[in-house]
C-alpha positions as CSV (number, residue, x, y, z in Angstrom):
1,M,17.2,-37.7,-44.8
2,F,17.0,-35.9,-41.4
3,K,13.9,-37.7,-40.0
4,F,16.2,-40.4,-38.6
5,A,17.9,-37.8,-36.4
6,R,14.7,-36.9,-34.5
7,P,14.8,-39.9,-32.0
8,I,18.6,-39.6,-31.8
9,Y,18.8,-35.9,-30.9
10,P,18.0,-36.4,-27.2
11,I,20.7,-39.0,-27.0
12,L,23.2,-36.8,-28.8
13,F,22.3,-33.9,-26.5
14,S,23.0,-36.0,-23.4
15,T,26.4,-37.1,-24.7
16,L,27.4,-33.5,-25.4
17,K,26.2,-31.9,-22.2
18,G,29.6,-32.3,-20.5
19,D,31.0,-29.7,-22.8
20,P,28.3,-27.6,-24.5
21,E,30.8,-25.0,-25.8
22,A,32.7,-27.8,-27.7
23,A,29.4,-29.0,-29.1
24,N,28.5,-25.5,-30.3
25,K,31.9,-25.0,-31.9
26,Q,31.7,-28.3,-33.7
27,L,28.2,-27.6,-35.0
28,L,29.3,-24.2,-36.3
29,K,32.3,-25.7,-38.0
30,T,30.1,-28.2,-39.8
31,L,27.6,-25.6,-40.8
32,S,30.3,-23.3,-42.1
33,W,31.8,-26.1,-44.2
34,L,28.3,-26.9,-45.6
35,E,27.6,-23.2,-46.4
36,K,30.9,-22.9,-48.3
37,S,29.9,-26.0,-50.3
38,R,26.4,-24.9,-51.2
39,N,27.3,-24.2,-54.8
40,T,28.4,-27.8,-55.4
41,S,25.8,-30.3,-56.6
42,W,25.9,-32.3,-53.4
43,G,25.9,-29.1,-51.3
44,R,22.7,-28.0,-53.1
45,T,21.2,-31.4,-52.4
46,I,21.9,-31.2,-48.7
47,E,20.6,-27.7,-48.5
48,K,17.4,-28.6,-50.2
49,Q,16.9,-31.5,-47.8
50,L,17.5,-29.2,-44.8
51,Q,14.8,-26.8,-46.2
52,T,12.4,-29.7,-46.8
53,S,12.9,-31.0,-43.2
54,F,12.9,-27.7,-41.3
55,C,11.2,-24.9,-43.3
56,L,7.6,-23.8,-43.4
57,Q,6.4,-21.2,-45.8
58,D,3.0,-19.5,-45.3
59,E,1.9,-16.0,-46.4
60,R,0.1,-15.5,-43.1
61,L,3.4,-15.5,-41.2
62,K,5.0,-12.8,-43.2
63,Q,5.7,-9.3,-41.8
64,N,7.5,-6.2,-43.0
65,L,9.4,-4.2,-40.4
66,W,12.0,-1.4,-41.0
67,G,11.7,-2.1,-44.7
68,L,12.8,-5.7,-44.2
69,N,10.7,-8.7,-45.2
70,F,10.4,-11.4,-42.6
71,A,9.1,-14.7,-43.9
72,N,8.2,-15.7,-40.4
73,P,8.7,-14.3,-36.9
74,V,11.2,-16.8,-35.4
75,G,14.9,-15.8,-35.5
76,L,18.1,-17.1,-34.1
77,A,19.3,-15.1,-31.1
78,A,22.7,-13.6,-30.8
79,G,25.3,-15.7,-29.0
80,F,25.1,-18.8,-31.1
81,D,27.0,-17.7,-34.2
82,K,29.4,-15.1,-32.7
83,D,31.6,-14.6,-35.8
84,G,29.0,-15.2,-38.5
85,I,30.7,-18.2,-39.9
86,A,27.3,-20.0,-40.6
87,A,25.4,-16.8,-41.5
88,G,24.5,-18.1,-45.0
89,I,22.9,-21.4,-43.8
90,W,20.4,-20.3,-41.0
91,S,17.5,-19.8,-43.4
92,S,17.7,-23.5,-44.3
93,F,16.8,-24.4,-40.7
94,G,13.5,-22.4,-41.0
95,F,14.6,-19.2,-39.3
96,G,12.9,-16.0,-40.5
97,F,16.0,-14.0,-39.6
98,A,19.3,-14.5,-37.7
99,E,21.3,-12.3,-35.4
100,L,25.1,-12.7,-35.3
101,G,27.5,-11.8,-32.5
102,A,28.0,-10.4,-30.0
103,V,31.0,-8.9,-31.9
104,T,33.4,-6.4,-30.5
105,L,35.7,-3.9,-32.2
106,N,38.8,-5.7,-30.9
107,A,39.2,-9.5,-31.0
108,Q,39.0,-11.1,-27.5
109,I,39.3,-14.6,-26.1
110,G,36.5,-14.2,-23.5
111,N,36.5,-15.5,-20.0
112,P,38.3,-18.6,-18.8
113,R,36.8,-22.0,-19.4
114,P,34.5,-23.7,-18.5
115,R,32.1,-20.8,-19.2
116,L,28.9,-22.4,-20.6
117,F,26.7,-24.9,-18.7
118,R,23.4,-26.6,-19.3
119,L,20.9,-26.7,-16.4
120,A,18.8,-29.5,-17.7
121,L,16.4,-29.7,-14.8
122,D,15.5,-26.0,-15.5
123,R,15.6,-26.2,-19.3
124,A,18.2,-23.4,-19.0
125,A,21.8,-22.5,-19.7
126,L,24.3,-20.5,-17.6
127,N,26.9,-18.7,-19.6
128,R,29.8,-16.3,-18.9
129,M,31.4,-16.4,-22.3
130,G,32.6,-12.9,-22.1
131,A,31.9,-12.0,-25.8
132,N,34.7,-14.2,-27.2
133,N,35.0,-13.4,-30.9
134,L,37.4,-12.6,-33.7
135,G,36.6,-8.9,-33.9
136,A,34.5,-6.7,-36.2
137,A,37.1,-6.6,-39.0
138,V,37.3,-10.4,-39.3
139,M,33.5,-10.7,-39.2
140,A,33.2,-8.1,-42.0
141,K,35.5,-10.2,-44.3
142,T,33.6,-13.4,-43.4
143,L,30.3,-11.9,-44.3
144,Q,31.6,-10.3,-47.5
145,S,32.8,-13.7,-48.7
146,T,29.5,-15.3,-47.6
147,W,27.3,-12.9,-49.5
148,Q,29.5,-13.1,-52.6
149,R,28.8,-16.8,-52.7
150,K,25.1,-16.3,-52.3
151,P,23.2,-13.1,-51.4
152,R,21.3,-13.4,-48.1
153,N,17.7,-14.4,-48.3
154,I,16.6,-13.6,-44.7
155,P,17.3,-10.4,-42.7
156,I,20.6,-10.6,-40.9
157,G,21.3,-8.6,-37.7
158,I,24.6,-8.0,-35.9
159,N,24.8,-7.6,-32.1
160,L,27.5,-5.0,-31.1
161,C,29.2,-5.2,-27.8
162,K,31.9,-3.1,-26.2
163,S,35.4,-4.5,-26.2
164,K,36.5,-5.5,-22.8
165,N,39.8,-3.6,-23.0
166,T,38.0,-0.3,-24.0
167,P,37.4,2.0,-21.1
168,L,33.8,2.8,-20.3
169,N,34.3,6.5,-21.2
170,E,35.4,5.4,-24.7
171,A,32.5,3.1,-25.3
172,A,30.8,5.3,-27.9
173,E,33.8,5.2,-30.2
174,D,34.1,1.5,-29.8
175,Y,30.6,0.8,-30.8
176,A,30.7,3.2,-33.7
177,G,34.0,1.6,-34.9
178,S,32.4,-1.8,-35.1
179,F,29.4,-0.5,-36.9
180,K,31.5,1.3,-39.5
181,L,33.3,-1.9,-40.3
182,L,30.1,-4.0,-40.5
183,K,27.3,-1.7,-41.7
184,D,27.5,-2.9,-45.4
185,W,27.2,-6.6,-44.5
186,A,23.9,-6.8,-42.4
187,D,20.4,-5.5,-42.4
188,Y,20.0,-4.3,-38.8
189,F,22.2,-3.7,-35.8
190,V,21.7,-4.2,-32.0
191,V,23.4,-2.2,-29.2
192,N,24.2,-4.7,-26.6
193,V,24.7,-3.0,-23.2
194,S,23.0,-5.7,-21.2
195,S,25.3,-8.7,-21.1
196,P,26.3,-9.5,-17.6
197,N,29.6,-11.0,-18.7
198,T,31.6,-8.0,-19.7
199,P,32.7,-6.0,-16.6
200,G,30.8,-2.7,-16.3
201,L,28.8,-3.2,-19.5
202,R,25.4,-3.1,-17.8
203,S,26.2,0.3,-16.4
204,L,26.0,1.6,-19.9
205,Q,22.3,1.2,-19.8
206,A,22.2,4.3,-17.5
207,E,21.0,7.3,-19.4
208,E,24.1,9.4,-19.0
209,Q,26.3,6.7,-20.5
210,L,23.9,5.3,-23.1
211,D,23.1,8.7,-24.6
212,P,26.6,9.3,-26.2
213,I,26.7,5.7,-27.5
214,L,23.4,6.0,-29.4
215,A,24.4,9.5,-30.6
216,A,27.7,8.2,-32.0
217,L,26.0,5.3,-33.7
218,Q,23.3,7.3,-35.3
219,Q,25.8,9.9,-36.5
220,E,27.8,7.1,-38.3
221,N,24.5,5.5,-39.4
222,Q,22.8,8.5,-41.1
223,G,19.6,6.6,-41.2
224,S,20.9,3.8,-43.4
225,K,20.2,0.8,-41.1
226,P,17.7,0.0,-38.3
227,I,19.4,0.2,-34.9
228,L,17.8,-1.6,-31.9
229,I,18.9,-1.9,-28.3
230,K,18.9,-5.1,-26.2
231,I,18.0,-4.6,-22.5
232,S,18.5,-6.6,-19.4
233,P,15.6,-8.4,-17.6
234,D,17.1,-7.2,-14.3
235,L,16.3,-3.5,-14.9
236,E,13.7,-1.8,-12.7
237,W,10.7,-0.3,-14.5
238,E,12.0,3.2,-14.1
239,A,15.3,2.3,-15.8
240,I,13.5,0.6,-18.6
241,A,11.4,3.8,-19.1
242,A,14.6,5.8,-19.3
243,V,15.9,3.5,-22.0
244,L,12.7,3.9,-23.9
245,D,12.9,7.7,-23.7
246,L,16.5,7.5,-25.2
247,A,15.4,5.1,-27.9
248,T,12.8,7.6,-29.0
249,T,15.2,10.6,-28.8
250,H,17.7,8.8,-30.9
251,N,15.2,7.3,-33.4
252,L,16.0,3.7,-32.6
253,A,14.1,1.1,-34.6
254,G,13.1,-1.1,-31.7
255,I,13.8,-3.0,-28.5
256,I,15.0,-6.6,-27.9
257,A,13.7,-7.9,-24.6
258,T,15.6,-9.5,-23.0
259,N,19.2,-10.6,-22.4
260,T,20.1,-13.1,-19.7
261,T,19.4,-12.7,-16.0
262,T,21.8,-12.8,-13.1
263,K,19.1,-13.9,-10.7
264,R,19.0,-17.5,-9.5
265,D,15.4,-17.5,-8.0
266,G,13.5,-20.8,-8.2
267,L,16.1,-22.9,-10.0
268,K,15.8,-26.6,-9.5
269,T,19.5,-27.2,-10.4
270,Q,21.6,-26.8,-7.2
271,V,25.0,-27.9,-8.3
272,I,26.8,-27.7,-11.6
273,E,28.0,-31.2,-12.3
274,S,31.1,-30.3,-14.3
275,T,32.5,-27.9,-11.6
276,G,30.9,-29.3,-8.4
277,K,30.0,-25.7,-7.4
278,H,26.6,-24.4,-6.4
279,V,24.7,-22.5,-9.1
280,K,24.6,-19.4,-7.0
281,D,28.4,-19.4,-6.8
282,E,28.8,-19.6,-10.5
283,A,29.1,-16.2,-12.3
284,G,27.1,-15.6,-15.5
285,G,23.7,-15.1,-17.0
286,I,20.8,-17.5,-17.1
287,S,18.9,-18.1,-20.3
288,G,16.0,-20.4,-21.1
289,A,12.8,-21.3,-19.3
290,P,13.5,-19.4,-16.0
291,L,13.6,-16.2,-18.0
292,K,10.2,-16.7,-19.8
293,E,7.8,-14.9,-17.5
294,R,10.1,-11.9,-16.8
295,S,10.9,-11.3,-20.4
296,T,7.2,-11.4,-21.3
297,E,6.4,-8.9,-18.5
298,I,8.9,-6.5,-19.9
299,I,7.6,-6.9,-23.4
300,R,4.1,-6.1,-22.1
301,Y,5.4,-3.1,-20.3
302,I,7.3,-1.8,-23.3
303,W,4.3,-2.1,-25.6
304,Q,2.1,-0.4,-23.0
305,E,4.5,2.5,-22.6
306,T,5.1,3.0,-26.3
307,R,1.7,1.9,-27.7
308,G,3.6,-0.1,-30.3
309,K,5.7,2.7,-31.7
310,L,8.8,0.8,-30.9
311,P,8.6,-2.8,-32.4
312,I,9.8,-5.4,-30.0
313,I,11.8,-8.6,-30.6
314,G,10.9,-11.0,-27.8
315,V,13.5,-13.5,-26.5
316,G,13.7,-15.6,-23.4
317,G,12.3,-19.0,-22.6
318,I,10.6,-19.8,-25.9
319,F,10.3,-23.6,-26.3
320,T,6.8,-24.0,-27.7
321,A,4.1,-22.3,-29.8
322,E,2.3,-21.4,-26.6
323,D,5.5,-19.6,-25.4
324,A,5.8,-17.8,-28.7
325,W,2.1,-16.8,-28.7
326,E,2.4,-15.4,-25.2
327,K,5.2,-13.0,-26.3
328,I,3.4,-12.0,-29.5
329,T,0.1,-11.2,-27.8
330,A,2.1,-9.3,-25.1
331,G,3.5,-7.0,-27.8
332,A,6.4,-8.7,-29.6
333,S,6.4,-8.6,-33.4
334,L,9.3,-10.9,-33.8
335,L,10.9,-13.6,-31.6
336,Q,14.3,-15.1,-31.1
337,V,15.4,-18.5,-29.7
338,Y,18.7,-20.0,-28.6
339,T,18.5,-22.1,-25.5
340,G,15.2,-23.6,-26.5
341,W,16.6,-24.5,-30.0
342,V,19.5,-26.3,-28.3
343,Y,17.2,-28.4,-26.1
344,E,14.4,-29.1,-28.6
345,G,16.5,-29.5,-31.7
346,P,16.2,-28.0,-35.2
347,W,12.6,-29.1,-35.7
348,M,11.6,-26.5,-33.1
349,V,11.1,-23.7,-35.5
350,N,8.8,-25.6,-37.8
351,R,6.8,-26.8,-34.8
352,I,6.4,-23.3,-33.4
353,L,5.3,-21.9,-36.7
354,E,2.7,-24.7,-37.1
355,G,1.4,-23.9,-33.7
356,L,1.2,-20.2,-34.4
357,L,-0.9,-20.9,-37.5
358,K,-3.3,-23.0,-35.5
359,K,-3.6,-20.1,-33.0
360,M,-4.3,-17.7,-35.8
361,E,-6.9,-19.9,-37.3
362,K,-8.6,-20.3,-34.0
363,N,-8.8,-16.5,-33.7
364,R,-9.7,-16.0,-37.4
365,F,-6.6,-13.9,-38.1
366,S,-5.5,-13.6,-41.7
367,K,-2.0,-12.4,-40.8
368,L,0.3,-12.7,-37.8
369,S,0.5,-8.9,-37.2
370,E,-3.1,-9.0,-36.0
371,A,-2.1,-11.0,-33.0
372,V,0.6,-8.5,-31.9
373,A,-0.4,-7.0,-28.5
374,L,-3.7,-8.9,-28.6
375,D,-3.6,-8.8,-24.8
376,F,-4.4,-5.1,-24.9
377,S,-7.4,-5.4,-27.1
378,C,-9.3,-7.9,-24.9
């Protein structure tokens, strides 16, 4: 059913590039409608066709982390499904897990539009969304309804961000409030202190501000859920080391490396067509291919510093199986994609998994975990 869309996808992408936020919103609306219809006969038929087109099952790709079973290492990154309205359908596109959000305790409209731009020459995106979402309470109700229709069959994470209207000195209570509302409806949680689009948020990566946030979350958590932290690619090595120390102190489950970058080095795109402004004059974070090397460097550094004691989810610039393999061999156990999936289309996950299996066969690995941090065994 969906093979016909493969040659059409690049054309569709080009027609939507003028307003990528509208395209994202329309896709989510369609997927939400489909998910709510999955218990009808035609809904089951469409879901089965999606799975046939996009899913790949292989025992060698499976991993167990934090007591959670991952059928494969490729997950959907936070930022795509901010309110979790399509949470129940992501497994049908081949994802081994999905991360929702970023969600805040208080609903917020985000930054003024336009706020999402595609930089096609760089295979990148620039966003300054500002964590627009309906709030933690609404997401909790949405997910409760979703899992009542059908229990989740892949691990689901939720990315927690500070509400814009919450003062920095009250951030700990804000994060803990969101977690309390949502802890029953997801499998793991992520502390997002690295988005460049909420004023002052990145300052929370500093040790003296991050410490009370993690303490408050773990006090509310009482060991019930894995909690990870997502860091910025723009941190210096010393700052990353300090975050790792805090992660160990507060028994965090892992690290997500990395969020978007505010750097504009080496971009081919000079001017944003829709605004007529130079890229360097447009606020926001860059995702996609320009982030690939830096995120892999940070993954390698984290693994080297922790010797694998803190599992890493690698994200940033993954488009191909080769990109994925680089992050896994640098130390990432799991991966996340967003920008690459938008550019490459929904066949991307299947293609990456097929490529990883070929890499494993070449190295005579019987399971994917054998490839994690392979760089350090050579």
